[in-house]
C-alpha angles and dihedrals in degrees: 000000000000120000130211112262136036124289112260088224100047142012092254124101111273120249132213110274096029111142095215121111092262093052094046093048093049093048091048091051091049092049092051090050088057091049093251130129114258112265120226116237113265117238116256108263117238120233117272114259116260091244090064094055126098115270116279110273091019120150085227093058108114093019121110107280093183131075107267088232093300098102138038128215113266117263113258116256118227115269111263137171092248121180113203109228120215114182116201093020136096138174130215093356094183098040105072125159092207141341125222138165112280097226103124118037094190091054091048092054093046092048092047091055095044093051095043098239120162091232142296139246128219120215133155093352095309131106118217115201115209121225092199123088122269091249091053092048093051091051091051099046110137138170115290107158097196097042135081120203122210114202114213116231119248121258089251090061097254116132143193119250129199113230112185113185134189128203119189137162102217094196087219099189092056098038104037106005096101130059099234139113091250091053091048090050092051092050091049090051094049092047091048090052090056091048093048090063090063093217132183095207127027129199116186131184127201088020116138098180117026093175088063090051092051092049093049091048094047092244101111094102094051104040137062113215133212119191110209133188128287095020096306117139135177133193134178136191100261098201090063105027136046128199116244098173141335140188147138140243131196110237106168147007127222118257113270094247092052100031119158105135152337112268128231146187113232111203137186131184107217127188125206105235099218102041104025093232114151130215124193101214117197125188122191144173114198129227129267133283107053114257092002099103087221125261094330095049133242098288092052092049093050092049091049090053091049092047090054090053093046094049093052099037121105119202107270096029117128116222130226117178120181145153148095099312094179084227129104126227092265094051123112090241093059095040091053092049091051089063088067105028127025113242108243100184145351132198127229102217118104089016093305104298098147116088144170121208127183147160087222128092112259118216102173136027131184138169121205130189138174094077095120096265125101089230130081120250104233121205124183128179114213133185115228 
């Protein structure tokens, strides 16, 4: 909107929102005419850091990465000396600075900080301090079933956080759709499979009652559940994560000849309580038929998923997108999504239609079956 008068900073006509004296005076006059108190000019925002931008070559590059006024940045968590804990993983197992008895975890953390070690692992009653930096240790994390690695926080107070996610198509109609002992046993087995992964965040598809799943798996006391549309359901470990916002968006419709439903993305912005780090967690089940992208086609479905992420993403959020996409790795849907988010893992059941994408670094991947569904349960451990 152009204002009367010339800009105090240039010879051009001034525009609404300009922070020059002409712009401020005009906005103050307009506010007083409406009976409002004059509003001080907002400071000019600095450009977002390059690290917060979409990946180079991304289909999201150039799109609004903020919130469009719908979201607010997460409140900052208090600074803490937080050690990221990674069960079943270790780094540089034969390159230890020193080895001590693992009797007092608080003392181990204090000593690790004082001596500048990148972290330590605990295994068989011993603690192994690492002489390498924390960054180097994180990059070298590898499977070690009997060990737990503790990542030392950086000197600036930032820390690494383990984020273990699970994606599973429960196949609700087959597992829990009938009131019978066999159906109850299948539901118990599928719920137990979810619990056995020991996740932090859970994304389920074809799940009509996630609270039932959590109860059957013995997780009800530790997880907060959100039931989304079209059989999508999300849960998170409530002692470690808090919910900032959540919602859903329809992104596709099944093909006419295979129609059962519209298809959505169910999203949640989750903040780690101790570090303040935020993850935008998106759960999706794709349209029928397989590899079709539904009525709009594969490219349209992929763009709708990315638009949902973009509209609800706040600068600094890390993204995890998972689900039964009803699209294989070679499909146009998956290839389009990979332009925005690296694919961390894919299943093999049903031709490989289950996937996990993320902007985070993955350090462990596992597929489990025999839970009663004809899909794999995918679990991926990320570092945030």
